[in-house]
C-alpha positions as a Markdown table, in Angstrom:
| # | Residue | x | y | z |
|---|---|---|---|---|
| 1 | Met | 17.7 | -2.5 | 9.3 |
| 2 | Thr | 21.3 | -3.6 | 9.0 |
| 3 | Pro | 23.2 | -3.5 | 5.7 |
| 4 | Ser | 22.9 | -7.3 | 5.4 |
| 5 | Arg | 19.1 | -7.1 | 5.9 |
| 6 | Phe | 18.9 | -4.3 | 3.2 |
| 7 | Ala | 20.9 | -6.5 | 0.9 |
| 8 | Ala | 18.6 | -9.5 | 1.5 |
| 9 | Ala | 15.6 | -7.2 | 0.9 |
| 10 | Arg | 17.0 | -6.2 | -2.4 |
| 11 | Cys | 17.5 | -9.8 | -3.5 |
| 12 | Arg | 13.9 | -10.6 | -2.4 |
| 13 | Met | 12.7 | -7.6 | -4.4 |
| 14 | Ala | 14.6 | -8.8 | -7.5 |
| 15 | Arg | 12.8 | -12.2 | -7.2 |
| 16 | Val | 9.4 | -10.4 | -7.0 |
| 17 | Val | 10.3 | -8.4 | -10.1 |
| 18 | Ala | 11.4 | -11.5 | -11.9 |
| 19 | Arg | 8.0 | -13.0 | -11.4 |
| 20 | Ala | 6.2 | -9.7 | -12.4 |
| 21 | Val | 8.4 | -9.2 | -15.5 |
| 22 | Pro | 9.1 | -12.8 | -16.8 |
| 23 | Ala | 11.1 | -11.6 | -19.8 |
| 24 | Cys | 13.4 | -9.3 | -17.7 |
| 25 | Pro | 17.1 | -9.9 | -18.6 |
| 26 | Glu | 19.2 | -11.3 | -15.7 |
| 27 | Arg | 21.6 | -8.3 | -15.9 |
| 28 | Val | 18.7 | -5.9 | -15.2 |
| 29 | Leu | 17.6 | -8.0 | -12.2 |
| 30 | Glu | 21.2 | -8.0 | -11.0 |
| 31 | Ala | 21.3 | -4.2 | -11.2 |
| 32 | Leu | 18.1 | -3.9 | -9.2 |
| 33 | Ala | 19.7 | -6.2 | -6.6 |
| 34 | Arg | 22.7 | -4.0 | -6.3 |
| 35 | Val | 21.2 | -0.5 | -6.2 |
| 36 | Pro | 20.1 | 0.4 | -2.6 |
| 37 | Arg | 16.6 | 1.8 | -3.4 |
| 38 | His | 16.1 | 2.9 | 0.2 |
| 39 | Arg | 18.8 | 5.5 | -0.3 |
| 40 | Phe | 16.6 | 7.2 | -2.9 |
| 41 | Val | 13.6 | 7.9 | -0.5 |
| 42 | Asp | 13.2 | 9.6 | 2.8 |
| 43 | Glu | 14.3 | 7.5 | 5.8 |
| 44 | Ala | 10.7 | 7.3 | 7.0 |
| 45 | Leu | 9.9 | 5.3 | 3.9 |
| 46 | Trp | 12.8 | 2.8 | 4.2 |
| 47 | Pro | 10.6 | 0.0 | 5.6 |
| 48 | Arg | 8.6 | 0.2 | 2.3 |
| 49 | Ala | 11.6 | 0.7 | -0.1 |
| 50 | Tyr | 11.8 | -2.9 | -1.3 |
| 51 | Arg | 8.1 | -3.5 | -1.9 |
| 52 | Asp | 7.0 | -3.4 | -5.5 |
| 53 | Glu | 5.2 | 0.0 | -5.2 |
| 54 | Ala | 5.8 | 3.6 | -6.2 |
| 55 | Leu | 6.7 | 6.0 | -3.3 |
| 56 | Pro | 6.5 | 9.8 | -3.0 |
| 57 | Ile | 9.7 | 11.8 | -3.3 |
| 58 | Gly | 8.2 | 15.3 | -2.9 |
| 59 | His | 7.2 | 18.0 | -5.4 |
| 60 | Gly | 4.3 | 15.8 | -6.6 |
| 61 | Gln | 6.7 | 13.2 | -8.0 |
| 62 | Thr | 7.3 | 9.5 | -7.2 |
| 63 | Ile | 9.9 | 6.9 | -7.5 |
| 64 | Ser | 8.6 | 4.2 | -9.8 |
| 65 | Lys | 7.7 | 0.7 | -8.8 |
| 66 | Pro | 10.8 | -1.6 | -9.2 |
| 67 | Ser | 8.8 | -3.7 | -11.7 |
| 68 | Thr | 8.2 | -0.6 | -13.8 |
| 69 | Val | 11.9 | 0.3 | -13.6 |
| 70 | Ala | 12.7 | -3.2 | -14.8 |
| 71 | Arg | 10.2 | -3.0 | -17.7 |
| 72 | Met | 11.5 | 0.3 | -18.9 |
| 73 | Thr | 15.1 | -0.7 | -18.5 |
| 74 | Ala | 14.6 | -4.0 | -20.3 |
| 75 | Ala | 12.8 | -2.2 | -23.2 |
| 76 | Leu | 15.7 | 0.3 | -23.5 |
| 77 | Asp | 18.3 | -2.5 | -23.5 |
| 78 | Pro | 21.2 | -0.4 | -22.3 |
| 79 | Arg | 24.6 | -1.8 | -23.2 |
| 80 | Pro | 28.2 | -1.3 | -22.0 |
| 81 | Arg | 29.8 | 1.9 | -23.3 |
| 82 | Glu | 26.5 | 3.3 | -24.6 |
| 83 | Arg | 25.5 | 6.9 | -23.9 |
| 84 | Ile | 22.0 | 7.2 | -22.5 |
| 85 | Leu | 19.7 | 10.2 | -22.1 |
| 86 | Glu | 17.1 | 10.1 | -19.3 |
| 87 | Val | 14.3 | 12.6 | -19.2 |
| 88 | Gly | 13.1 | 13.0 | -15.7 |
| 89 | Thr | 15.7 | 12.3 | -13.1 |
| 90 | Gly | 13.3 | 12.3 | -10.1 |
| 91 | Ser | 15.0 | 10.5 | -7.2 |
| 92 | Gly | 17.9 | 9.4 | -9.3 |
| 93 | Tyr | 17.1 | 5.7 | -8.8 |
| 94 | Gln | 16.5 | 4.9 | -12.5 |
| 95 | Ala | 19.7 | 6.7 | -13.4 |
| 96 | Ala | 21.6 | 4.6 | -10.9 |
| 97 | Val | 20.3 | 1.4 | -12.4 |
| 98 | Leu | 21.2 | 2.6 | -15.9 |
| 99 | Ala | 24.7 | 3.6 | -14.7 |
| 100 | Leu | 25.4 | -0.1 | -13.9 |
| 101 | Leu | 24.4 | -1.2 | -17.4 |
| 102 | Ala | 25.7 | 1.6 | -19.7 |
| 103 | Gly | 28.8 | 3.7 | -20.2 |
| 104 | Ala | 27.4 | 7.1 | -19.4 |
| 105 | Val | 24.0 | 8.5 | -18.3 |
| 106 | Phe | 22.9 | 12.1 | -19.0 |
| 107 | Thr | 19.7 | 13.0 | -17.1 |
| 108 | Val | 17.6 | 16.1 | -17.1 |
| 109 | Glu | 15.2 | 17.1 | -14.3 |
| 110 | Arg | 12.8 | 20.1 | -14.4 |
| 111 | Ile | 12.7 | 20.5 | -10.6 |
| 112 | Pro | 16.0 | 21.9 | -9.5 |
| 113 | Ala | 15.6 | 20.7 | -5.9 |
| 114 | Leu | 15.2 | 17.1 | -7.1 |
| 115 | Ala | 18.2 | 17.4 | -9.4 |
| 116 | Val | 20.4 | 18.5 | -6.4 |
| 117 | Arg | 19.1 | 15.8 | -4.2 |
| 118 | Ala | 19.7 | 13.1 | -6.8 |
| 119 | Arg | 23.2 | 14.3 | -7.4 |
| 120 | Thr | 23.9 | 14.1 | -3.7 |
| 121 | Arg | 22.6 | 10.6 | -3.5 |
| 122 | Leu | 24.6 | 9.3 | -6.4 |
| 123 | Asn | 27.7 | 10.9 | -5.1 |
| 124 | Arg | 27.3 | 9.2 | -1.7 |
| 125 | Leu | 27.0 | 5.9 | -3.5 |
| 126 | Gly | 30.1 | 6.5 | -5.6 |
| 127 | Ile | 28.2 | 6.5 | -8.9 |
| 128 | Gln | 30.3 | 8.8 | -11.1 |
| 129 | Asn | 29.1 | 8.0 | -14.7 |
| 130 | Val | 25.9 | 10.1 | -14.4 |
| 131 | Glu | 25.6 | 13.7 | -15.4 |
| 132 | Ile | 22.6 | 15.6 | -14.1 |
| 133 | Arg | 21.3 | 18.9 | -15.4 |
| 134 | Pro | 18.3 | 20.9 | -14.2 |
| 135 | Gly | 16.2 | 21.9 | -17.2 |
| 136 | Asp | 13.2 | 21.3 | -19.5 |
| 137 | Gly | 13.3 | 17.6 | -20.3 |
| 138 | Arg | 11.3 | 18.1 | -23.4 |
| 139 | Val | 14.3 | 19.8 | -24.9 |
| 140 | Gly | 16.6 | 16.9 | -24.0 |
| 141 | Trp | 20.4 | 17.6 | -23.9 |
| 142 | Pro | 21.3 | 18.6 | -27.5 |
| 143 | Glu | 24.9 | 19.5 | -26.5 |
| 144 | Gln | 25.6 | 15.9 | -25.6 |
| 145 | Ala | 23.8 | 14.3 | -28.5 |
| 146 | Pro | 23.7 | 11.9 | -30.3 |
| 147 | Phe | 22.7 | 9.3 | -27.7 |
| 148 | Asp | 22.5 | 5.5 | -28.2 |
| 149 | Ala | 19.2 | 5.5 | -26.4 |
| 150 | Val | 16.7 | 7.8 | -24.7 |
| 151 | Leu | 14.5 | 6.9 | -21.7 |
| 152 | Val | 11.6 | 9.2 | -20.8 |
| 153 | Thr | 10.1 | 8.7 | -17.3 |
| 154 | Ala | 7.1 | 10.9 | -17.7 |
| 155 | Ala | 4.1 | 10.5 | -19.9 |
| 156 | Ala | 2.9 | 12.6 | -22.8 |
| 157 | Ala | 0.3 | 12.2 | -25.5 |
| 158 | Arg | 3.1 | 12.7 | -28.0 |
| 159 | Val | 6.9 | 12.4 | -27.4 |
| 160 | Pro | 8.6 | 15.7 | -28.4 |
| 161 | Ser | 10.4 | 15.5 | -31.7 |
| 162 | Ser | 13.5 | 17.1 | -30.2 |
| 163 | Leu | 14.1 | 13.8 | -28.3 |
| 164 | Phe | 13.9 | 11.6 | -31.4 |
| 165 | Glu | 16.4 | 14.0 | -33.1 |
| 166 | Gln | 19.0 | 13.3 | -30.4 |
| 167 | Val | 19.1 | 9.5 | -31.0 |
| 168 | Arg | 21.7 | 8.1 | -33.4 |
| 169 | Arg | 20.7 | 5.8 | -36.3 |
| 170 | Gly | 20.1 | 2.3 | -34.9 |
| 171 | Gly | 19.3 | 3.7 | -31.4 |
| 172 | Arg | 16.2 | 3.3 | -29.2 |
| 173 | Leu | 13.8 | 5.6 | -27.5 |
| 174 | Val | 11.5 | 4.3 | -24.7 |
| 175 | Ala | 8.6 | 6.4 | -23.3 |
| 176 | Pro | 5.2 | 6.1 | -21.6 |
| 177 | Val | 2.6 | 7.5 | -24.1 |
| 178 | Gly | -0.9 | 8.5 | -23.2 |
| 179 | Glu | -2.7 | 10.5 | -20.5 |
| 180 | Gly | -4.2 | 9.6 | -17.2 |
| 181 | Glu | -4.9 | 5.9 | -16.8 |
| 182 | Asp | -4.6 | 5.3 | -20.5 |
| 183 | Gln | -0.8 | 4.9 | -20.9 |
| 184 | Arg | 1.4 | 2.4 | -22.6 |
| 185 | Ile | 5.2 | 1.9 | -22.7 |
| 186 | Val | 6.3 | 2.3 | -26.3 |
| 187 | Cys | 9.8 | 1.4 | -27.6 |
| 188 | Trp | 10.9 | 3.0 | -30.9 |
| 189 | Ile | 13.9 | 1.7 | -32.9 |
| 190 | His | 15.6 | 4.1 | -35.3 |
| 191 | Ala | 15.9 | 1.8 | -38.2 |
| 192 | Arg | 16.9 | 2.5 | -41.8 |
| 193 | Glu | 13.3 | 2.8 | -42.8 |
| 194 | Gly | 12.6 | 5.3 | -40.0 |
| 195 | Trp | 11.2 | 5.0 | -36.5 |
| 196 | Met | 9.7 | 1.6 | -35.8 |
| 197 | Pro | 7.4 | 1.6 | -32.7 |
| 198 | Gln | 6.4 | -1.3 | -30.6 |
| 199 | Glu | 3.8 | -1.0 | -27.8 |
| 200 | Leu | 4.6 | -2.8 | -24.6 |
| 201 | Asp | 2.9 | -2.9 | -21.2 |
| 202 | Ser | 0.4 | -0.5 | -19.7 |
| 203 | Cys | 1.9 | 1.9 | -17.1 |
| 204 | Arg | 1.2 | 4.9 | -15.0 |
| 205 | Phe | 3.6 | 7.9 | -14.9 |
| 206 | Val | 3.3 | 11.6 | -13.9 |
| 207 | Pro | 2.9 | 13.9 | -16.9 |
| 208 | Leu | 5.8 | 15.3 | -18.9 |
| 209 | Arg | 5.6 | 19.0 | -18.3 |
| 210 | Glu | 7.2 | 22.0 | -20.0 |
| 211 | Gly | 9.6 | 24.4 | -18.4 |
| 212 | Thr | 11.4 | 24.2 | -15.1 |
| 213 | Gly | 10.4 | 24.9 | -11.5 |
| 214 | Gly | 7.8 | 23.4 | -9.2 |
| 215 | Arg | 5.1 | 20.9 | -10.1 |
């Protein structure tokens, strides 16, 4: 495919996502239309890159469906100049979308090979406001805290308390909660009264694992 055809495919994908996520803000759809998703998967998968489907990225991990990325990003509501923590870099695609909407993105990936690959992809695209660190995402990135918002891209029965502790007052944390097929996207707001949760759509994510290394 030529660059113009990839651009047209991104616009078509954004329209599909708009129908799948009716309340998705226009700025999120515009970010999806700008980020070249095919650059975050192997070349053999480029013909499928702009379908609304998850794709494998190796090490038992996947790049999320564009509609799922839209739902998570819309729930997080990233704003200009905000500092965002992402837990689970994966391919780097979600971080690239966040980078267009926020001031700085700090992302942690437990599989070092994926972290290196994501950094290479982001560098090639000229995305410089993303910092990537290999490590245990359950720990977060305390040296860079507090964050305005935290996005977790792997599911757990319970979100680690260490991640809540790294969000400033008034901030947000969005994560898939549950196990197996019983998962929901939950958005917490750090209000004066404490953490206020709101359950959103059903979802399907890989599990949030401890430590670093392989699967």
